[in-house]
C-alpha positions as a LaTeX table, in Angstrom:
\begin{tabular}{lrrr}
\hline
Residue & $x$ (\AA) & $y$ (\AA) & $z$ (\AA) \\
\hline
Met1 & 3.47 & 26.22 & 32.06 \\
Phe2 & 4.09 & 28.04 & 28.77 \\
Lys3 & 6.93 & 25.67 & 27.88 \\
Ser4 & 4.67 & 22.67 & 28.48 \\
Phe5 & 2.02 & 24.15 & 26.21 \\
Ile6 & 4.54 & 24.81 & 23.42 \\
Ala7 & 5.98 & 21.28 & 23.80 \\
Ala8 & 2.51 & 19.73 & 23.60 \\
Leu9 & 1.64 & 21.82 & 20.55 \\
Phe10 & 4.89 & 20.81 & 18.86 \\
Ala11 & 4.26 & 17.11 & 19.63 \\
Phe12 & 0.76 & 17.34 & 18.17 \\
Ala13 & 2.09 & 19.01 & 15.01 \\
Cys14 & 4.72 & 16.29 & 14.58 \\
Ala15 & 2.16 & 13.52 & 15.04 \\
Ala16 & $-0.14$ & 15.11 & 12.46 \\
Ala17 & 2.71 & 15.44 & 9.98 \\
Phe18 & 3.47 & 11.70 & 10.19 \\
Ala19 & $-0.14$ & 10.55 & 10.08 \\
Ala20 & $-0.65$ & 7.62 & 7.76 \\
Thr21 & $-2.96$ & 7.71 & 4.77 \\
Asp22 & $-4.93$ & 4.49 & 4.38 \\
Val23 & $-5.55$ & 3.64 & 0.73 \\
Asn24 & $-9.00$ & 2.24 & 1.56 \\
Lys25 & $-10.21$ & 5.46 & 3.21 \\
Ala26 & $-8.34$ & 8.25 & 1.43 \\
Thr27 & $-9.92$ & 10.79 & $-0.87$ \\
Gln28 & $-8.44$ & 11.85 & $-4.20$ \\
Ala29 & $-6.77$ & 14.84 & $-2.53$ \\
Glu30 & $-5.36$ & 12.75 & 0.33 \\
Leu31 & $-3.89$ & 10.24 & $-2.11$ \\
Glu32 & $-2.35$ & 13.03 & $-4.19$ \\
Ala33 & $-0.75$ & 14.39 & $-1.01$ \\
Val34 & 1.39 & 11.23 & $-0.84$ \\
Lys35 & 4.67 & 11.93 & $-2.62$ \\
Gly36 & 4.74 & 10.14 & $-5.97$ \\
Ile37 & 0.98 & 9.78 & $-6.35$ \\
Gly38 & $-0.35$ & 12.17 & $-8.95$ \\
Pro39 & $-3.88$ & 12.73 & $-10.23$ \\
Ser40 & $-3.84$ & 9.78 & $-12.65$ \\
Met41 & $-2.48$ & 7.29 & $-10.10$ \\
Ala42 & $-4.97$ & 8.50 & $-7.48$ \\
Thr43 & $-7.79$ & 8.05 & $-10.01$ \\
Arg44 & $-6.63$ & 4.50 & $-10.84$ \\
Ile45 & $-6.55$ & 3.66 & $-7.13$ \\
Leu46 & $-10.04$ & 5.04 & $-6.54$ \\
Glu47 & $-11.44$ & 3.24 & $-9.60$ \\
Ala48 & $-9.94$ & $-0.08$ & $-8.46$ \\
Arg49 & $-11.26$ & 0.52 & $-4.94$ \\
Gln50 & $-14.83$ & 0.72 & $-6.31$ \\
Ala51 & $-14.66$ & $-3.05$ & $-6.86$ \\
Gly52 & $-13.89$ & $-3.49$ & $-3.15$ \\
Ser53 & $-11.38$ & $-2.54$ & $-0.50$ \\
Phe54 & $-7.79$ & $-3.61$ & $-0.90$ \\
Asn55 & $-6.94$ & $-6.56$ & 1.35 \\
Asn56 & $-3.20$ & $-6.00$ & 1.45 \\
Trp57 & $-0.30$ & $-4.52$ & $-0.54$ \\
Ala58 & $-0.23$ & $-7.47$ & $-2.93$ \\
Asp59 & $-3.90$ & $-6.87$ & $-3.74$ \\
Leu60 & $-3.20$ & $-3.17$ & $-4.39$ \\
Gln61 & $-0.24$ & $-4.04$ & $-6.62$ \\
Gly62 & $-2.26$ & $-6.58$ & $-8.56$ \\
Arg63 & $-5.22$ & $-4.29$ & $-9.20$ \\
Val64 & $-3.58$ & $-0.89$ & $-9.81$ \\
Lys65 & $-1.29$ & $-0.42$ & $-12.80$ \\
Gly66 & 1.89 & 1.38 & $-11.83$ \\
Val67 & 2.07 & 0.16 & $-8.24$ \\
Gly68 & 4.98 & $-2.23$ & $-8.32$ \\
Asp69 & 7.49 & $-3.14$ & $-5.66$ \\
Gly70 & 9.48 & 0.09 & $-6.03$ \\
Asn71 & 6.50 & 2.43 & $-5.91$ \\
Ala72 & 4.93 & 0.47 & $-3.05$ \\
Arg73 & 8.11 & 0.98 & $-1.03$ \\
Lys74 & 8.16 & 4.72 & $-1.82$ \\
Phe75 & 4.46 & 5.24 & $-1.10$ \\
Ser76 & 4.71 & 3.36 & 2.19 \\
Ala77 & 7.78 & 5.36 & 3.24 \\
Asp78 & 5.76 & 8.51 & 2.57 \\
Gly79 & 2.86 & 7.37 & 4.77 \\
Leu80 & 0.56 & 5.25 & 2.60 \\
Thr81 & $-0.86$ & 2.14 & 4.27 \\
Val82 & $-3.21$ & $-0.68$ & 3.29 \\
Asn83 & $-5.52$ & $-1.56$ & 6.19 \\
Gly84 & $-3.11$ & 0.24 & 8.49 \\
Gln85 & $-0.13$ & $-1.85$ & 7.37 \\
Ala86 & 3.07 & $-0.43$ & 5.92 \\
Tyr87 & 4.62 & $-2.20$ & 2.95 \\
Ala88 & 6.81 & $-5.16$ & 3.80 \\
Gly89 & 8.78 & $-5.61$ & 0.56 \\
Gly90 & 8.27 & $-8.58$ & $-1.67$ \\
Glu91 & 4.66 & $-9.40$ & $-0.71$ \\
Ala92 & 3.51 & $-9.59$ & $-4.32$ \\
Ala93 & 6.53 & $-11.68$ & $-5.26$ \\
Ala94 & 5.74 & $-14.14$ & $-2.47$ \\
Val95 & 2.15 & $-14.53$ & $-3.66$ \\
Lys96 & 3.29 & $-14.98$ & $-7.26$ \\
Thr97 & 5.84 & $-17.60$ & $-6.23$ \\
Lys98 & 3.16 & $-19.64$ & $-4.43$ \\
Arg99 & 0.96 & $-19.53$ & $-7.54$ \\
Glu100 & 3.85 & $-20.59$ & $-9.76$ \\
Lys101 & 4.75 & $-23.55$ & $-7.53$ \\
Ala102 & 1.25 & $-25.05$ & $-7.50$ \\
Pro103 & 1.13 & $-25.96$ & $-11.24$ \\
Ala104 & 4.67 & $-27.34$ & $-11.02$ \\
Lys105 & 3.61 & $-29.80$ & $-8.30$ \\
Lys106 & 0.67 & $-30.97$ & $-10.42$ \\
Ala107 & 2.99 & $-31.53$ & $-13.39$ \\
Glu108 & 5.36 & $-33.57$ & $-11.19$ \\
Gly109 & 2.45 & $-35.76$ & $-10.04$ \\
Lys110 & 1.42 & $-36.48$ & $-13.63$ \\
Ala111 & 4.98 & $-37.29$ & $-14.64$ \\
Lys112 & 5.30 & $-39.91$ & $-11.87$ \\
Ser113 & 2.05 & $-41.66$ & $-12.90$ \\
\hline
\end{tabular}
């Protein structure tokens, strides 16, 4: 009985230690608790969030200075999520690539005319 209680208590403590911090719900203190996010970064995140919730990691990276691919990977590894989603590397690059391709297609169409 006592061993079961200790095991359950240990499991609860482990689960709490690995709890994710959602960028759309976190307070200043909760953001600062994520390794690599200091007071200035947390403030920038909260200021950008005033304009609306972040849709995904690419949205966060586009709106908050200092959150690039490398930092997004680190923050995600340390428990930060956007709408409950961990960072899947290269999201912002994929969005940028789609935007870059669209004008190129228009230019090709004009060249053929």
